[in-house]
C-alpha positions in Angstrom: 1.4 -11.7 4.7 0.0 -9.5 2.0 0.7 -8.7 -1.6 0.9 -5.4 -3.4 1.3 -5.2 -7.2 4.5 -3.1 -7.4 6.3 -4.1 -10.6 9.9 -3.2 -11.4 9.8 -0.8 -14.3 11.5 -3.4 -16.4 8.9 -6.1 -15.6 6.6 -5.9 -18.6 9.5 -6.5 -21.1 11.2 -9.0 -18.8 7.9 -11.0 -18.4 7.4 -11.1 -22.2 11.0 -12.5 -22.5 10.6 -15.1 -19.7 7.2 -16.7 -20.3 5.0 -14.1 -18.6 2.7 -14.2 -21.6 2.0 -11.7 -24.4 1.0 -8.1 -23.7 -2.7 -8.1 -22.7 -5.2 -5.5 -23.7 -7.4 -6.5 -20.7 -5.5 -5.0 -17.7 -7.7 -7.0 -15.2 -6.4 -10.4 -16.3 -3.0 -10.1 -14.6 -4.7 -8.9 -11.4 -7.0 -11.9 -11.5 -4.1 -14.3 -12.0 -2.0 -12.7 -9.2 -5.0 -12.8 -6.9 -5.7 -16.4 -7.5 -2.0 -17.2 -6.9 -2.0 -15.1 -3.7 -5.0 -17.1 -2.4 -3.3 -20.3 -3.3 -0.3 -19.1 -1.3 -2.6 -18.4 1.7 -1.9 -14.7 1.7 -4.0 -12.6 4.2 -4.8 -9.9 1.6 -4.0 -8.3 -1.7 -3.3 -4.6 -1.7 -3.7 -2.4 -4.7 -2.2 1.1 -4.7 -3.8 3.8 -6.8 -2.5 6.7 -8.9 -5.2 9.3 -9.1 -3.8 11.0 -12.2 -0.6 11.4 -14.2 2.1 14.0 -13.9 4.4 13.7 -16.8 5.0 10.0 -16.4 6.6 8.3 -19.3 4.0 5.5 -19.1 1.4 7.0 -21.3 -0.1 3.7 -22.2 -2.1 3.7 -19.0 -1.9 1.5 -15.9 -3.9 -1.1 -13.9 -7.6 -0.6 -13.3 -9.0 1.5 -10.5 -8.7 -0.7 -7.3 -12.3 -0.9 -6.2 -13.4 -1.8 -9.7 -10.7 -4.5 -10.0 -11.5 -5.9 -6.6 -15.2 -6.1 -7.3 -14.3 -8.5 -10.1 -11.6 -10.3 -8.0 -14.2 -10.9 -5.2 -15.9 -13.4 -7.6 -12.6 -15.1 -8.6 -11.4 -15.7 -5.0 -12.9 -17.0 -1.7 -10.6 -16.1 1.1 -8.2 -13.3 -0.1 -8.6 -10.0 1.6 -9.1 -7.0 -0.8 -7.5 -3.7 0.4 -8.2 -0.9 -2.1 -6.4 2.4 -2.0 -8.5 5.6 -2.4 -7.7 9.3 -1.8 -9.3 11.2 1.0 -8.3 14.4 -0.8 -10.3 13.7 -4.0 -13.2 11.3 -3.1 -16.5 12.4 -1.6 -16.8 10.4 1.7 -20.4 9.4 1.2 -19.7 8.1 -2.3 -16.6 6.2 -1.2 -18.5 4.7 1.8 -21.1 3.3 -0.6 -18.5 1.9 -3.0 -16.4 0.2 -0.3 -19.5 -0.9 1.6 -20.7 -2.5 -1.6 -17.3 -4.2 -2.1 -17.5 -5.5 1.4 -20.9 -7.0 0.7 -19.8 -8.6 -2.6 -16.7 -10.1 -1.0 -18.6 -11.4 2.1 -16.5 -9.3 4.6 -13.1 -9.2 2.9 -12.8 -5.5 1.9 -10.3 -3.0 3.2 -9.7 0.8 2.6 -6.1 2.1 2.4 -6.6 5.8 3.1 -4.1 8.1 1.3 -3.9 11.9 1.0 -2.4 11.9 -2.5 0.6 13.9 -3.6 0.2 15.9 -6.8 -0.8 19.5 -7.7 -1.7 18.3 -11.2 -4.0 15.6 -9.9 -5.8 18.1 -7.7 -6.7 20.1 -10.8 -8.4 17.0 -12.2 -10.9 17.0 -9.3 -12.2 20.5 -9.4 -9.7 21.7 -6.8 -7.9 25.0 -6.9 -4.7 23.2 -5.8 -3.4 20.5 -3.5 -3.5 21.6 0.2 -0.4 21.5 2.3 0.5 18.4 4.3 -1.0 19.5 7.6 -4.3 20.4 5.9 -4.4 17.1 3.9 -4.2 15.1 7.1 -6.9 17.3 8.8 -9.1 16.5 5.8 -8.3 12.8 6.0 -9.1 12.8 9.8 -12.6 14.2 9.2 -13.1 12.1 6.1 -12.5 8.9 8.1 -14.8 10.2 10.8 -17.5 10.4 8.2 -17.1 7.1 6.5 -16.7 5.3 9.8 -19.9 7.0 11.0 -21.8 6.0 7.9 -20.6 2.4 8.1 -21.3 2.0 11.8 -24.4 4.1 12.4 -26.9 1.3 11.7 -28.4 -1.5 13.6 -31.0 -4.4 13.7 -34.1 -3.4 15.6 -37.7 -4.7 16.1 -40.3 -2.6 14.3 -43.9 -2.0 15.6 -45.0 -5.4 14.2 -42.3 -7.2 16.1 -40.3 -7.9 13.0 -36.5 -7.6 13.3 -35.4 -5.2 10.5 -32.2 -3.4 9.5 -32.2 0.3 10.3 -29.6 2.9 9.1 -29.6 6.2 11.0 -28.5 9.7 9.9 -25.1 10.9 11.2 -25.8 14.6 10.7 -22.1 15.4 10.3 -21.4 19.2 10.0 -17.6 19.7 9.8 -15.1 22.1 8.4 -14.6 20.1 5.2 -17.7 17.9 4.9 -21.4 18.1 5.5 -23.1 14.7 5.4 -26.6 13.8 6.6 -26.7 10.1 6.0 -27.7 7.4 6.5 -25.8 5.0 4.2 -27.9 2.9 2.0 -25.6 -0.2 2.0 -26.2 -3.0 4.5 -23.2 -4.0 6.7 -21.2 -7.1 5.8 -20.2 -10.0 8.1 -17.3 -7.8 9.4 -19.6 -4.8 10.0 -17.6 -2.4 7.9 -14.4 -2.5 5.8 -11.0 -2.6 7.5 -9.2 0.8 7.5 -5.5 0.8 6.7 -3.2 3.8 6.5 0.5 4.6 5.8 1.3 6.8 8.7 4.9 7.8 8.3 5.4 10.5 11.0 3.7 13.4 12.7 0.2 14.0 11.4 0.1 10.6 9.5 0.8 8.6 12.6 -1.8 10.5 14.6 -4.4 9.8 11.9 -3.4 6.2 11.8 -3.5 5.9 15.6 -7.0 7.3 15.7 -8.6 5.4 12.8 -6.5 2.5 11.4 -6.6 -1.2 12.1 -3.4 -1.9 10.2 -0.6 0.5 9.2 1.8 0.2 6.3 5.4 1.3 7.1 8.8 1.4 5.4 10.9 0.0 8.2 14.1 -1.3 6.6 15.7 -2.8 9.8 14.5 -4.3 13.1 15.7 -1.2 14.8 13.6 1.1 12.6 10.7 -1.2 13.2 11.1 -0.9 17.0 11.3 2.9 16.7 8.2 3.0 14.6 6.4 0.6 17.0 7.2 2.9 19.9 5.9 6.0 18.0 2.7 4.3 17.0 2.1 2.9 20.5 2.5 6.4 22.0 0.1 7.8 19.5 -2.4 5.0 20.1 -2.4 5.7 23.8 -2.9 9.4 23.2 -5.9 8.4 20.9 -7.4 6.3 23.7 -6.5 3.0 22.2 -4.3 0.3 23.8 -0.7 0.1 22.7 0.2 -2.8 20.4 -3.4 -3.2 19.1 -2.6 -2.0 15.6 -0.1 -4.1 13.6 2.6 -2.3 11.6 3.3 -3.9 8.2 6.5 -3.0 6.4 6.9 -3.2 2.7 9.3 -5.8 1.4 10.6 -6.2 -2.2 12.0 -9.7 -2.7 14.5 -10.6 -5.5 14.9 -14.3 -5.0 16.5 -17.4 -6.5 17.9 -20.8 -5.6 21.2 -19.0 -4.8 22.2 -15.4 -4.1 23.9 -15.3 -7.5 20.8 -16.3 -9.3 18.7 -13.7 -7.4 21.3 -11.0 -8.3 21.2 -12.1 -11.9 17.4 -11.8 -11.9 17.6 -8.3 -10.6 20.2 -7.3 -13.2 18.0 -8.8 -15.9 15.2 -6.6 -14.8 17.4 -3.6 -14.6 18.6 -4.2 -18.2 15.0 -3.8 -19.4 14.8 -0.2 -18.1 15.5 2.9 -20.2 17.2 4.9 -17.4 17.7 8.0 -19.6 13.9 8.1 -20.0 13.1 7.5 -16.3 15.7 9.5 -14.5 14.0 12.9 -14.8 10.9 11.4 -13.2 12.7 9.7 -10.2 11.9 12.5 -7.8 8.6 13.8 -9.2 6.9 11.5 -6.8 8.2 13.8 -4.0 7.3 17.0 -5.9 11.0 17.6 -6.6 13.0 18.1 -9.8 16.8 17.9 -10.3 19.2 18.3 -13.2 22.1 16.2 -14.3 24.5 16.0 -17.3 25.0 12.2 -17.5 23.1 9.2 -16.1 26.3 7.9 -14.7 27.4 11.1 -12.9 27.4 11.1 -9.1 24.0 12.1 -7.8 23.8 15.8 -6.8 22.8 15.5 -3.2 23.2 19.2 -2.8 20.1 19.7 -5.0 17.9 17.8 -2.5 16.5 19.8 0.4 17.0 18.4 3.9 14.0 16.5 5.2 13.4 18.9 8.1 13.2 21.8 5.6 10.3 20.2 3.6 8.4 18.1 6.2 5.4 20.5 6.0 5.4 20.9 2.2 6.7 17.6 0.8 4.2 16.4 -1.9 4.5 12.7 -0.9 4.9 10.4 2.0 7.4 12.2 4.3 8.8 8.9 5.6 9.6 7.8 2.1 11.5 11.0 1.5 13.5 10.7 4.7 14.4 7.1 3.7 15.6 8.2 0.2 17.6 11.2 1.5 19.2 8.9 4.2 20.0 6.2 1.6 21.7 8.7 -0.7 23.6 10.3 2.2 24.8 6.9 3.5 26.0 5.9 0.0 28.4 8.6 -1.2 29.2 8.4 -4.9 25.9 6.8 -5.9 25.0 7.8 -9.5 21.9 9.2 -11.0 21.3 5.7 -12.4 21.6 4.2 -8.9 19.1 6.7 -7.4 16.7 6.2 -10.3 16.9 2.4 -9.8 16.5 2.7 -6.0 13.7 5.3 -6.0 11.7 4.4 -9.1 12.8 1.7 -11.5 13.0 -1.1 -8.9 9.7 -0.1 -7.3 8.7 0.6 -3.8 10.6 3.8 -3.3 12.2 3.3 0.2 10.9 -0.1 1.1 13.4 -2.8 1.9 14.8 -4.8 -1.0 16.0 -8.3 -0.2 18.3 -10.0 -2.8 19.2 -13.6 -1.9 18.3 -17.2 -1.9 14.9 -18.7 -0.9 16.4 -20.2 2.2 18.2 -17.0 3.2 14.9 -15.1 2.8 13.0 -17.5 5.0 15.7 -17.3 7.6 15.5 -13.5 7.4 11.7 -13.6 7.9 12.1 -15.9 10.9 14.4 -13.3 12.5 11.8 -10.6 12.1 9.1 -12.9 13.4 11.1 -13.6 16.5 11.7 -9.9 17.0 7.9 -9.5 17.2 7.7 -5.8 16.3 5.9 -6.2 12.9 2.6 -7.8 12.2 3.6 -9.3 8.8 4.9 -8.0 5.5 3.5 -6.3 2.5 5.3 -8.2 -0.3 5.9 -5.9 -3.3 6.9 -8.3 -6.1 9.2 -6.9 -8.8 7.4 -9.0 -11.4 3.8 -9.9 -11.4 2.5 -13.4 -12.2 6.1 -14.8 -12.5 7.2 -13.5 -9.2 4.2 -14.5 -7.2 4.1 -18.0 -8.7 7.8 -18.5 -7.8 7.1 -17.3 -4.3 4.1 -19.6 -3.8 6.0 -22.6 -5.1 9.4 -22.0 -3.4 9.0 -19.8 -0.3 5.5 -20.6 1.1 6.3 -24.3 1.7 9.6 -23.4 3.4 7.7 -20.9 5.7 5.1 -23.5 6.6 7.9 -26.0 7.4 9.6 -23.4 9.5 6.4 -23.0 11.6 6.0 -19.3 11.0 3.2 -19.4 8.4 -0.3 -20.8 8.4 -1.0 -24.0 6.6 -4.6 -23.4 5.6 -6.7 -20.4 4.5 -7.8 -17.8 6.9 -11.5 -17.7 6.4 -12.3 -15.0 9.0 -13.6 -11.5 8.1 -10.7 -9.3 7.1 -10.7 -7.1 10.2 -10.5 -10.1 12.5 -7.3 -11.3 10.8 -5.4 -8.2 12.0 -6.5 -8.5 15.7 -4.1 -11.4 16.5 
């Protein structure tokens, strides 16, 4: 079980009103508190997403720290928690990123992971000396070669005996000459106890799944039902075999956004209270920018204009975001005729997580739901995306974790193994 910081847009105001503490100028402090709580709750890892720029977002007051920097600090505040940092294969230099993540892996004693993303925005590309953001097919070709390079840099070293019979560490050149990158090597960072950082990827379909099957040791998904999880598992296994890897060896981890309470009514009230702290008139125009799309409306409570959205098959090669997320959003709007602009804004942006499953119910019902998924056996865990930060994680650790342990579907002690080994079960 992992944790991603994925606040509801109303969370900051809600937390100020419900004992979450005053607004802090040091953006790392909430991450530190959440990381310590996640470790107390025996979570496998903490995952930090990353926004590589801003594209007209209303949140001009900034955001959380860059993930690798934040995790370098959190490595000192925790002992067991895995630290999975997101970074863009479109904007980073592979040698530089291999050094940064290799260093984090050293600092954390083998707990670092790399969530490889291709990024989404034309505006962001212009911040990184790019002429523009490449199309989806090209982005994944770049990502494939990027991961070849960083993996080569991390793994192309060994312990050997020198001429004096002393066992020393050696790092060898990789001499990579590719279409997008030319990297001599070697990497000047020693391997950690796990050899190199774990590689995670969010392969939604097509090129993404192929890259994940070749490189990833864990894959984030947006499966909302056991049936979707089974279908994705079959796609991933087919791609794994094509890549020369055994089926079933890479766990698929769906995102899950829990709105919980002692009763379903209490959980629903908590969700409504968060919704009440959102300025929907402000956020609505930005709800689809994450997909590179814009739409117009007259009133926030008008039916959403589905006819303004292109069909997924018409944009699968050009969509400026995760294609699977767009498919999920389009399907949700299509399956819920009459949803309003407010509803779509809440579902796709304000409540966080775009198309990840949102569970609203009691603690006991949530544990029963997880037990059903556990018995199904098609997912390797869940990436919990809490609507609120410290408040939400503390509530989960106090109320849900003991119930999961009692149910026999959750560990009762910390997992002290290097991070990569934790995803091989």
